[in-house]
C-alpha positions as CSV (number, residue, x, y, z in Angstrom):
1,M,178.5,73.4,-127.5
2,E,179.3,69.2,-126.1
3,A,178.8,69.1,-122.6
4,Q,180.8,66.8,-120.6
5,S,178.6,63.6,-120.0
6,P,179.1,59.6,-118.5
7,P,178.6,56.9,-121.2
8,I,175.0,57.3,-122.1
9,R,172.8,54.0,-121.6
10,D,169.6,53.5,-122.5
11,I,167.4,52.1,-119.8
12,S,163.8,53.2,-121.6
13,S,160.7,51.2,-120.2
14,V,157.3,50.5,-120.8
15,E,154.2,49.9,-118.6
16,D,150.2,49.8,-120.0
17,D,147.9,51.5,-117.6
18,V,144.8,50.0,-117.8
19,E,142.6,52.4,-115.3
20,A,144.5,55.4,-116.8
21,G,144.0,54.3,-120.1
22,L,147.5,54.7,-121.7
23,R,150.8,53.7,-122.8
24,F,153.6,55.0,-120.8
25,M,157.2,55.2,-121.9
26,K,159.8,56.3,-120.1
27,N,163.0,57.6,-120.4
28,V,162.9,57.2,-124.7
29,S,166.1,58.6,-125.9
30,I,165.6,60.5,-129.2
31,P,168.5,61.1,-131.5
32,L,169.6,64.3,-132.4
33,K,171.3,65.6,-135.7
34,T,174.1,67.3,-134.3
35,S,175.3,65.9,-131.1
36,S,175.7,62.1,-129.8
37,L,173.6,63.3,-126.8
38,P,170.4,62.4,-127.0
39,I,167.1,63.8,-125.6
40,R,165.3,62.0,-123.1
41,A,161.3,62.0,-123.1
42,N,158.6,59.9,-121.4
43,I,155.6,59.1,-123.8
44,Y,152.0,58.6,-123.7
45,L,150.3,56.6,-126.1
46,P,146.3,56.2,-125.9
47,L,146.2,52.0,-125.4
48,S,144.8,51.4,-128.3
49,S,148.0,51.9,-130.2
50,S,149.3,48.6,-128.6
51,S,147.3,46.7,-131.3
52,S,150.6,44.3,-133.0
53,S,149.5,44.3,-136.3
54,S,148.6,47.6,-137.3
55,P,149.2,50.2,-134.5
56,T,146.7,53.6,-134.7
57,R,148.6,56.7,-135.8
58,F,147.9,59.7,-133.2
59,P,148.3,63.3,-133.8
60,V,151.1,64.2,-130.8
61,L,151.4,67.0,-128.4
62,V,155.1,67.6,-127.5
63,T,156.7,69.3,-125.0
64,Y,159.9,70.5,-124.0
65,G,161.4,72.3,-120.8
66,P,163.2,73.0,-118.1
67,Y,161.3,71.1,-115.2
68,G,161.5,67.5,-115.3
69,K,159.1,65.4,-117.4
70,D,159.7,62.7,-114.0
71,I,158.3,65.1,-111.3
72,P,154.8,65.3,-110.5
73,Y,152.5,68.5,-110.5
74,S,151.5,67.6,-106.8
75,T,155.5,67.7,-106.1
76,F,156.4,70.9,-107.7
77,H,153.9,72.6,-106.8
78,E,151.8,71.2,-104.3
79,K,148.9,73.6,-103.3
80,S,148.7,74.6,-107.0
81,F,147.9,70.8,-107.9
82,A,145.1,71.1,-105.4
83,E,143.5,73.9,-106.9
84,V,143.5,72.4,-110.8
85,N,140.4,71.1,-112.2
86,P,140.2,67.8,-111.2
87,E,139.4,66.7,-114.9
88,H,143.5,67.3,-115.5
89,R,144.6,66.1,-112.4
90,S,146.6,62.5,-112.3
91,K,149.6,60.9,-111.4
92,Y,151.4,61.8,-114.9
93,S,150.1,66.0,-114.1
94,A,153.6,67.8,-114.6
95,W,153.9,71.5,-113.8
96,E,152.5,73.9,-116.8
97,T,151.9,71.3,-119.2
98,P,148.9,69.4,-120.5
99,D,147.4,66.2,-118.7
100,P,148.2,63.1,-120.3
101,V,145.5,60.4,-119.4
102,Y,142.7,63.9,-120.4
103,W,144.6,64.2,-123.6
104,T,145.2,60.5,-124.6
105,R,141.7,59.8,-123.8
106,H,140.6,62.2,-126.9
107,G,143.2,60.6,-129.2
108,Y,146.3,62.5,-129.2
109,A,149.8,61.3,-127.8
110,V,151.7,63.2,-125.3
111,V,155.9,64.0,-125.3
112,R,156.9,65.2,-122.6
113,A,160.7,65.6,-123.4
114,D,163.7,67.6,-120.7
115,E,165.2,69.9,-122.4
116,R,168.9,69.4,-123.1
117,G,171.5,70.0,-119.8
118,L,168.1,69.3,-117.7
119,G,166.4,65.8,-116.0
120,Q,167.4,63.1,-117.9
121,S,168.8,65.0,-121.1
122,P,172.7,65.6,-121.4
123,G,174.4,68.2,-123.2
124,F,174.7,71.8,-122.2
125,L,172.1,73.9,-120.6
126,D,171.7,77.4,-122.2
127,T,167.8,77.7,-121.8
128,M,166.1,80.0,-124.9
129,S,168.8,79.7,-126.9
130,C,169.0,79.2,-130.6
131,D,171.2,75.9,-129.7
132,T,168.5,74.1,-127.5
133,S,166.0,75.5,-129.6
134,E,167.8,73.4,-132.4
135,C,167.4,70.2,-130.3
136,F,163.8,71.0,-130.1
137,F,163.4,71.3,-133.8
138,D,164.8,67.5,-134.2
139,V,162.7,66.4,-131.2
140,V,159.2,67.9,-133.0
141,E,160.6,65.8,-136.3
142,W,161.3,62.9,-134.5
143,C,157.7,62.6,-133.2
144,A,156.8,63.4,-136.9
145,E,158.1,60.0,-137.9
146,Q,157.4,57.7,-135.3
147,H,155.3,54.9,-136.3
148,W,152.6,55.9,-133.6
149,S,152.3,59.5,-135.0
150,S,150.1,60.9,-137.4
151,G,153.4,62.9,-138.6
152,K,151.0,66.0,-137.3
153,V,152.1,67.4,-133.9
154,G,151.1,70.4,-131.8
155,L,153.0,71.9,-129.0
156,L,150.9,73.4,-126.1
157,G,151.8,74.5,-122.3
158,I,152.5,77.6,-120.1
159,S,155.0,80.2,-119.8
160,Y,158.6,78.4,-120.8
161,Y,156.6,75.9,-122.4
162,A,155.2,79.0,-124.4
163,G,158.2,80.7,-124.7
164,T,160.1,77.8,-126.2
165,Q,157.1,77.1,-128.5
166,W,157.8,80.6,-130.7
167,R,161.4,79.7,-131.3
168,V,161.1,76.7,-132.6
169,A,157.7,77.1,-134.9
170,A,160.6,80.1,-136.3
171,R,162.6,77.1,-137.4
172,R,159.1,75.3,-139.5
173,P,160.0,71.4,-138.3
174,K,158.5,68.8,-141.0
175,G,155.1,67.8,-139.2
176,L,154.5,71.0,-137.3
177,A,150.8,71.9,-137.6
178,A,150.1,74.0,-134.9
179,I,150.8,75.4,-131.8
180,I,149.1,77.3,-128.5
181,P,151.5,79.5,-126.6
182,W,149.7,79.8,-123.3
183,E,151.2,83.0,-122.0
184,G,154.9,83.2,-123.2
185,M,156.9,85.6,-123.6
186,S,158.4,86.2,-127.0
187,D,161.0,88.6,-126.2
188,Y,163.5,87.3,-124.1
189,Y,165.2,90.9,-123.6
190,R,162.3,93.0,-123.3
191,D,159.7,90.6,-122.1
192,R,161.6,89.0,-119.0
193,C,165.1,90.1,-118.7
194,R,165.6,94.0,-119.1
195,H,161.9,96.2,-119.0
196,G,163.0,99.0,-120.7
197,G,166.7,98.2,-120.0
198,I,166.4,97.2,-116.6
199,L,167.3,94.3,-115.6
200,S,164.5,92.5,-114.0
201,N,166.3,89.9,-111.3
202,T,164.1,88.7,-108.5
203,F,161.9,86.6,-110.8
204,I,164.9,85.3,-113.0
205,D,167.0,84.3,-109.3
206,L,163.9,82.9,-107.8
207,W,163.1,81.2,-110.8
208,W,167.0,79.7,-112.0
209,N,167.6,78.6,-108.4
210,R,164.5,77.0,-107.2
211,Q,163.6,75.3,-110.4
212,V,166.2,75.1,-113.0
213,L,169.9,74.8,-111.9
214,V,168.4,72.6,-109.0
215,N,167.6,70.1,-111.4
216,Q,170.4,70.2,-114.2
217,Y,171.3,66.9,-115.5
218,G,174.0,65.3,-112.9
219,R,173.3,67.4,-110.1
220,A,173.9,65.5,-107.0
221,G,170.7,64.8,-104.4
222,R,168.1,66.5,-106.6
223,S,165.9,63.7,-105.5
224,K,166.5,64.8,-101.6
225,L,165.5,68.1,-102.8
226,V,163.1,70.0,-100.5
227,F,161.8,74.0,-100.4
228,P,159.7,76.1,-98.6
229,P,156.0,74.7,-99.0
230,E,154.9,78.2,-100.8
231,G,155.5,78.3,-104.4
232,P,157.0,76.2,-107.2
233,G,160.4,74.0,-106.9
234,A,162.2,71.4,-108.6
235,R,161.2,69.1,-106.0
236,G,162.2,65.6,-105.3
237,Q,163.7,64.5,-109.3
238,E,164.7,61.5,-110.1
239,E,168.7,61.3,-110.3
240,T,170.7,61.2,-113.0
241,I,170.1,57.7,-114.7
242,E,174.3,57.9,-115.7
243,G,175.3,59.2,-112.2
244,D,176.6,62.5,-111.2
245,L,178.9,64.8,-112.0
246,P,181.4,67.0,-110.2
247,E,180.2,70.4,-109.5
248,E,183.5,71.6,-111.6
249,V,181.6,69.8,-114.5
250,L,178.4,71.0,-113.8
251,A,179.5,74.6,-114.2
252,Q,181.2,74.3,-117.5
253,N,178.1,72.5,-118.5
254,R,175.8,75.3,-118.3
255,Q,174.7,78.9,-119.0
256,D,174.0,80.6,-115.5
257,Q,170.9,83.3,-116.5
258,T,171.8,84.7,-112.9
259,I,175.4,85.7,-113.8
260,D,174.7,86.7,-117.1
261,N,171.7,88.4,-117.4
262,A,173.4,90.8,-115.5
263,R,176.5,91.0,-117.0
264,Y,175.0,91.4,-120.5
265,K,173.3,94.9,-120.8
266,F,172.1,94.9,-124.8
267,R,170.8,93.0,-127.2
268,D,173.6,93.6,-130.0
269,Q,175.9,91.4,-127.0
270,E,176.3,88.1,-128.2
271,Y,174.4,86.4,-125.0
272,Y,171.3,88.2,-125.8
273,A,172.0,88.2,-129.4
274,S,171.4,84.0,-129.4
275,K,168.3,84.1,-128.2
276,D,167.1,86.2,-131.0
277,F,164.5,84.5,-133.8
278,R,162.4,85.9,-136.4
279,L,158.4,86.4,-135.2
280,E,157.7,86.6,-138.8
281,D,159.2,83.1,-139.8
282,I,156.2,81.1,-137.7
283,Q,154.1,80.3,-140.1
284,V,151.9,77.0,-138.8
285,P,147.9,77.9,-136.8
286,L,148.8,79.6,-133.9
287,L,146.1,80.5,-130.9
288,S,148.4,83.0,-128.1
289,V,146.7,83.5,-125.2
290,A,147.2,86.0,-123.3
291,N,146.5,87.5,-119.8
292,W,145.6,90.6,-118.8
293,G,147.0,90.1,-115.1
294,G,150.4,89.2,-116.4
295,I,151.9,92.9,-116.0
296,L,155.4,91.7,-115.9
297,L,156.1,89.2,-117.5
298,H,154.6,86.9,-121.1
299,L,151.5,89.7,-121.8
300,R,153.6,92.1,-123.8
301,G,155.2,89.1,-125.5
302,N,151.7,86.9,-126.5
303,V,150.4,89.8,-128.4
304,E,153.8,91.4,-130.3
305,G,154.0,87.5,-131.2
306,Y,150.9,87.1,-132.4
307,T,151.1,90.5,-134.3
308,H,154.6,89.7,-136.0
309,A,153.6,86.3,-136.6
310,G,153.3,85.4,-140.4
311,S,150.8,82.4,-139.8
312,K,147.4,82.3,-142.2
313,F,145.4,81.3,-139.3
314,K,146.4,83.2,-136.3
315,Y,144.2,84.0,-132.9
316,L,144.9,86.2,-130.1
317,R,142.7,85.5,-127.3
318,F,143.1,87.9,-123.4
319,I,141.9,86.3,-120.1
320,T,142.2,86.8,-116.3
321,G,142.6,84.7,-113.4
322,R,146.2,83.0,-111.7
323,H,148.3,82.1,-114.4
324,D,148.8,78.5,-113.5
325,L,144.6,77.9,-113.4
326,P,143.6,78.9,-116.4
327,F,145.3,76.5,-118.6
328,Y,143.2,73.8,-117.0
329,Y,139.3,75.7,-116.5
330,H,137.5,73.0,-118.8
331,D,135.9,76.2,-121.1
332,E,139.7,77.5,-121.9
333,V,140.2,73.1,-122.6
334,E,137.8,73.2,-125.1
335,V,139.3,76.0,-127.0
336,Q,142.7,74.6,-127.3
337,R,140.9,71.0,-128.1
338,S,138.9,72.7,-130.6
339,F,142.1,74.2,-132.1
340,L,143.9,71.5,-131.8
341,D,141.3,68.8,-133.7
342,A,141.1,71.2,-136.6
343,F,144.7,71.6,-137.3
344,L,145.9,68.1,-136.2
345,K,142.8,65.8,-137.0
346,G,141.1,67.9,-139.6
347,E,137.8,67.9,-137.5
348,D,137.0,71.7,-137.4
349,R,134.5,72.1,-135.4
350,V,134.7,75.8,-134.8
351,G,135.4,77.3,-138.0
352,W,139.4,77.9,-137.1
353,S,140.7,77.1,-140.4
354,M,138.2,78.6,-142.8
355,P,139.2,82.1,-143.7
356,G,136.9,84.6,-142.1
357,K,135.0,82.2,-139.9
358,V,136.4,82.5,-136.2
359,S,137.1,85.9,-135.3
360,P,140.9,86.6,-134.7
361,V,140.6,88.0,-131.1
362,T,138.8,87.9,-128.0
363,I,139.4,89.9,-125.0
364,T,137.8,89.4,-121.5
365,L,136.5,92.7,-120.5
366,R,137.5,93.7,-116.5
367,K,134.4,95.9,-115.6
368,G,133.5,96.4,-112.1
369,D,135.4,95.3,-108.8
370,V,135.1,91.7,-108.2
371,G,138.6,91.6,-106.0
372,F,141.4,89.7,-107.3
373,N,142.6,85.6,-107.3
374,D,138.7,84.5,-107.0
375,A,138.2,82.7,-110.5
376,E,134.3,82.3,-109.4
377,K,133.9,86.3,-109.4
378,E,135.8,86.7,-112.4
379,K,133.3,84.8,-114.5
380,V,131.3,87.9,-114.7
381,Y,133.8,89.6,-117.0
382,A,132.4,89.9,-120.6
383,K,133.9,88.1,-123.3
384,R,133.8,90.4,-127.1
385,T,135.8,89.1,-130.4
386,E,137.2,91.8,-132.7
387,E,138.3,91.4,-136.0
388,A,142.3,92.9,-135.3
389,W,144.4,94.0,-132.9
390,P,144.7,96.7,-132.2
391,I,141.1,97.2,-132.1
392,P,140.6,99.2,-135.3
393,R,138.4,101.6,-133.8
394,T,140.1,102.5,-131.3
395,Q,140.2,106.5,-130.6
396,Y,143.6,107.1,-129.6
397,T,143.4,109.9,-126.9
398,R,146.0,112.1,-125.7
399,F,146.1,113.2,-121.6
400,Y,148.1,115.7,-120.2
401,L,150.0,116.2,-117.0
402,T,150.0,119.6,-115.3
403,P,151.4,121.5,-112.4
404,D,148.4,120.4,-110.1
405,R,149.1,116.6,-110.8
406,I,145.8,116.4,-112.9
407,L,145.8,113.5,-115.8
408,S,143.6,115.7,-118.0
409,A,142.2,114.9,-121.6
410,S,141.3,118.6,-122.2
411,S,143.2,119.8,-124.9
412,R,143.4,123.3,-124.0
413,Q,146.5,121.5,-121.6
414,Q,148.0,120.8,-125.3
415,N,149.3,124.9,-124.8
416,A,149.4,125.4,-121.3
417,E,152.4,127.0,-119.7
418,P,154.9,123.9,-118.7
419,G,155.3,123.4,-115.0
420,Q,157.8,121.7,-112.8
421,I,157.4,118.8,-110.6
422,S,160.3,117.1,-108.4
423,Y,160.7,113.7,-106.6
424,P,163.6,112.3,-105.1
425,A,164.6,109.2,-107.0
426,L,165.7,106.9,-104.7
427,G,166.8,107.2,-101.2
428,S,167.5,103.5,-101.5
429,L,166.4,100.6,-104.0
430,E,164.0,99.4,-101.2
431,N,162.2,102.5,-100.7
432,P,161.4,104.0,-104.0
433,Q,159.4,107.8,-104.3
434,G,157.6,109.3,-107.2
435,V,154.8,111.2,-108.2
436,R,150.7,110.8,-109.4
437,F,148.9,112.3,-111.5
438,S,145.2,111.7,-111.5
439,T,141.8,112.1,-113.6
440,L,139.1,114.1,-112.4
441,P,136.4,111.2,-112.0
442,F,134.7,110.2,-115.7
443,E,131.8,112.0,-116.7
444,Q,131.1,108.0,-118.4
445,E,131.8,104.7,-118.7
446,T,134.4,104.5,-120.6
447,E,136.6,101.4,-121.9
448,I,140.3,101.6,-122.1
449,T,141.8,98.7,-124.4
450,G,144.9,98.5,-126.1
451,H,148.7,100.0,-125.6
452,I,149.6,103.1,-123.9
453,T,152.6,105.1,-124.6
454,A,153.8,107.7,-121.7
455,H,155.7,111.3,-123.1
456,L,157.5,112.5,-120.1
457,H,160.2,115.3,-120.2
458,V,162.3,114.8,-117.5
459,S,166.1,116.3,-116.1
460,M,167.7,115.4,-113.1
461,I,169.8,117.4,-110.4
462,P,172.0,115.4,-108.3
463,D,173.4,116.9,-104.6
464,E,177.0,115.8,-106.3
465,P,178.3,115.4,-110.0
466,L,179.8,112.7,-109.1
467,G,179.9,109.3,-111.1
468,E,177.7,108.0,-114.3
469,K,174.3,109.4,-114.3
470,D,171.0,108.1,-115.6
471,I,167.4,107.7,-114.6
472,D,165.1,105.0,-114.7
473,L,161.6,105.5,-115.0
474,F,158.6,103.3,-113.6
475,L,155.5,103.9,-114.6
476,T,152.4,102.3,-113.1
477,L,148.6,102.7,-114.1
478,R,146.5,102.7,-111.4
479,H,141.9,102.3,-111.6
480,L,140.5,104.2,-108.6
481,D,136.5,104.0,-108.0
482,A,134.5,106.3,-106.6
483,N,135.7,106.6,-102.7
484,D,139.4,106.8,-104.3
485,K,140.2,103.4,-103.0
486,E,142.1,101.1,-105.8
487,I,140.3,98.4,-108.1
488,F,142.9,95.4,-108.1
489,Y,143.2,92.7,-110.3
490,T,144.7,89.1,-110.5
491,G,148.4,88.7,-111.2
492,T,151.0,85.9,-112.4
493,A,151.0,84.2,-108.2
494,G,147.2,85.4,-107.3
495,D,148.9,88.8,-105.9
496,P,147.1,92.2,-106.0
497,V,147.8,94.1,-109.1
498,P,147.2,97.4,-110.7
499,L,146.2,97.6,-115.2
500,C,149.9,97.6,-116.3
501,K,153.0,98.9,-115.9
502,G,156.0,100.2,-118.0
503,W,159.6,101.4,-117.8
504,L,163.1,103.0,-119.3
505,R,166.3,103.5,-118.8
506,V,166.6,107.3,-120.0
507,S,170.1,106.5,-121.6
508,L,168.9,104.0,-124.2
509,R,165.7,106.2,-125.2
510,T,166.7,106.1,-128.4
511,I,163.8,105.0,-131.1
512,H,163.9,103.6,-134.2
513,E,161.2,104.9,-136.6
514,E,162.7,103.5,-139.6
515,N,162.3,99.3,-138.0
516,P,159.2,98.0,-139.0
517,M,157.9,97.2,-136.0
518,H,157.8,101.0,-135.0
519,R,154.6,102.3,-134.4
520,Q,152.8,105.5,-133.1
521,W,151.4,103.8,-130.3
522,L,154.5,101.0,-129.5
523,P,157.5,102.6,-130.0
524,H,160.7,100.4,-131.5
525,R,163.4,101.0,-129.0
526,E,166.7,97.8,-130.0
527,Y,169.0,98.2,-126.7
528,F,172.0,98.4,-128.4
529,S,175.2,99.0,-127.1
530,T,175.2,101.9,-129.9
531,D,172.0,103.5,-129.1
532,V,173.6,104.6,-125.4
533,Q,173.1,107.8,-125.2
534,E,174.4,110.4,-122.0
535,V,172.4,111.7,-119.2
536,K,173.5,114.7,-118.0
537,P,172.4,116.6,-115.2
538,G,170.1,119.9,-115.9
539,E,169.5,118.3,-119.0
540,V,166.1,118.0,-120.1
541,Y,165.0,114.6,-122.7
542,G,162.0,114.1,-124.1
543,V,161.3,110.1,-123.4
544,D,158.5,108.0,-124.7
545,V,157.8,105.2,-122.4
546,E,155.8,102.1,-123.5
547,M,153.7,100.6,-121.1
548,W,151.9,97.2,-121.5
549,P,149.3,96.6,-123.5
550,T,145.9,96.6,-121.0
551,N,141.8,96.3,-120.9
552,V,139.5,98.0,-118.3
553,V,135.6,99.5,-118.1
554,V,136.2,102.4,-116.3
555,E,133.0,103.2,-115.0
556,Q,131.1,106.8,-114.5
557,G,132.6,108.6,-111.1
558,N,135.8,106.7,-111.2
559,K,139.9,107.6,-112.0
560,I,142.7,106.8,-113.8
561,V,145.9,107.1,-112.1
562,L,149.8,107.6,-113.8
563,E,152.4,107.2,-111.3
564,V,155.9,107.9,-112.3
565,A,158.7,106.3,-109.3
566,S,162.3,106.3,-109.6
567,G,161.9,102.1,-108.6
568,D,159.7,99.1,-108.2
569,T,156.0,100.2,-106.3
570,Q,153.0,98.4,-105.3
571,G,152.1,95.5,-107.9
572,S,155.4,94.5,-108.6
573,G,155.4,91.3,-106.8
574,I,158.0,88.7,-107.6
575,F,159.4,90.8,-110.6
576,Q,161.4,93.4,-108.9
577,H,163.9,95.4,-110.4
578,N,166.5,95.7,-107.5
579,S,170.0,94.9,-108.7
580,Y,172.7,96.6,-107.4
581,A,175.3,95.5,-109.6
582,D,172.7,96.5,-112.3
583,R,172.1,100.2,-110.4
584,Q,174.3,101.0,-108.2
585,V,176.2,103.1,-110.9
586,F,173.4,105.7,-110.6
587,P,173.8,108.7,-107.8
588,Y,171.1,107.0,-105.9
589,Q,172.2,107.0,-102.4
590,D,173.6,110.4,-103.4
591,G,169.8,112.0,-103.2
592,H,169.3,113.3,-106.5
593,E,165.8,114.4,-108.2
594,T,164.3,113.6,-111.1
595,H,162.2,116.7,-112.7
596,A,159.0,115.5,-114.9
597,N,158.5,119.1,-116.8
598,V,155.0,119.0,-118.3
C-alpha cells in the first residue's frame, strides 16, 4: 500500500569521523522496486573506503527496524546503555543493533535502515508484514551492489531486528550470505501475539505506544518526546525531513497492532496470514541465539526457526541473562564475528563452514541458585555442545498428576483410579486461581532439557449457564530447592522468572497430526477459525498443552512444580494476557470452576 507523503527530498550528508575511524553517511535514500518512496538509512564505512582511486570493498551488516536509526542508544534506554560492554558503547550506538564503531574497526560496513513508515522512511507502516519485508529485500540487494560493498551481506541484531531476519532470508535476496537472529521470534502468532490462542496484550501495547507509534514517519513533536526513565522508548527522534503529516493521514498510513491483534483471533484471517512465510525457504548459514529466560517472547521462535530452516549450515546457541546485554558481551561478540567472518569474509578460524567441524547446538546448563539479573554469577553456568536438537539421547519421561497434588514419575500411576481437583477459574483477570502439583524431592541429580507437553483432562461447571463458554489454561513449571524455596532465573527485563510457561484456549485444542511440523513432544496447532471446537459445561476434554522449551539441572533434594492456573501468575512480567476484549466473552466474573481430572 502506497502511503500519503509530501514530496521526497534528498538531504543526505557525509562526514569523516577520524576519532571513531569511520565515514558516516546519513539519510541515504535506498530506492525500492515497487514504490516511488525510498527507505532511508545511515551508513557507516571504515575510513579506508574513502580512497578516491580504488575504494576498498567491505562485507555489509544490515539492520532494518522501527526504533529510529537516529536515536542514540543512550537516549532510547539510558540505564541499559550504561551497562553495555564499553567495547560497544559509542555515540553511534543504537538500541538492539551492532555498534558501528566496533564493526567498522573490524572491516565491516554497517547499514542501519529505518523501516518503511517509520523514522525517516516514508510509506505505509505495517510491521512484520510481507510488504515491509519486501522493502527489506530491496535494501539487502541494494547493499550488495554498492561500490563500497564486497557483495556479501549479513544480518545481525536483537529482538525485532532478529525477527525481520527470518522473513527476509526466506525471500532469498541476492547477496545475503549469513544471518544471526539473536533472540528473535519467528512465528508472529504463536511466539508473540497469541500464546495458545490467547492474546498477549500488555507487551504489545507497551511496545507499540512507546517504541513504534511515536516514531511514525510524519508524526509531529517527535524530537520533544519524553517518557518515564525506566524502560526503552523512542525518545528524541529527529523531526521528519519532509515535515509533519495530519493526524488523519497518519492513521491512514498505518496498521495499528494494538487494534489488529485484538480484532483478529485466527491465523487464517488476512491480518495474520500476511505475516506468514516458510522457514524451510531459508538457505543461508544461520546462527540462532535463544535465551532460556525468554519464556514469553522469542525463545520458542529461535528454537523452531533453527529446527525448520533449510540451511546447510545452521547452529543453535542457548544463553542466559537479560535481553539487552548478552549481545554485547565480549565472548558472545567473538562468536558473532567468527561466524560472520567465515561466511562474509571467507576467514573461517573456527570451522563454521566445514561440515561437522562445529557442533550444531550449544547449551548453557542452569545448575544451582545463582540468583537473577547478575551476569557475573551466571558465568558459573557450564556450556555443553550437542549434535542435534532435541538432544538425541533424551529420555522422554511421563509424570502423572495425582489427586493428592503429587507430580509422580511412578508408572503405577498410569492405571490408578482417576480423581478430580477443582479451582475457581478467575474471580477476576487480576487475581487468577489455580492448583499446583509437586514432585517428591529428587533422589539424584537430574537434567531436564528440551520440550514439555502437558496432557490434561479439563472441564468446567459454571454457576450460571450464560453466554459463550471457554477455558483458558495457563501452565508454569517451577523449580524449588530442598527448603521449598523457589529458584528464579533471569527474565527478559532482569525480572525473576520460573523455568517455563505454556498456554491454551481450549476451544482451539484441535491438533493437526498430519502436518510435518507435528511432533510427539510438540503438538502442532494451526489456530484457524475452522479449528474452533465448542466447549460445553460439564464435558471433559483431553488437551495437550505445549510448554516452551527449557533447561534445568535439578539437584538432589530439589523439586519440580507444575502450576495450572486460570490466568497470568508470577513470572509473566510485562507479557500478560489480561485483555477484557479478548477474554470477557467467557464467564470469568460468574465464578465458574475448571476441573483438572487426573
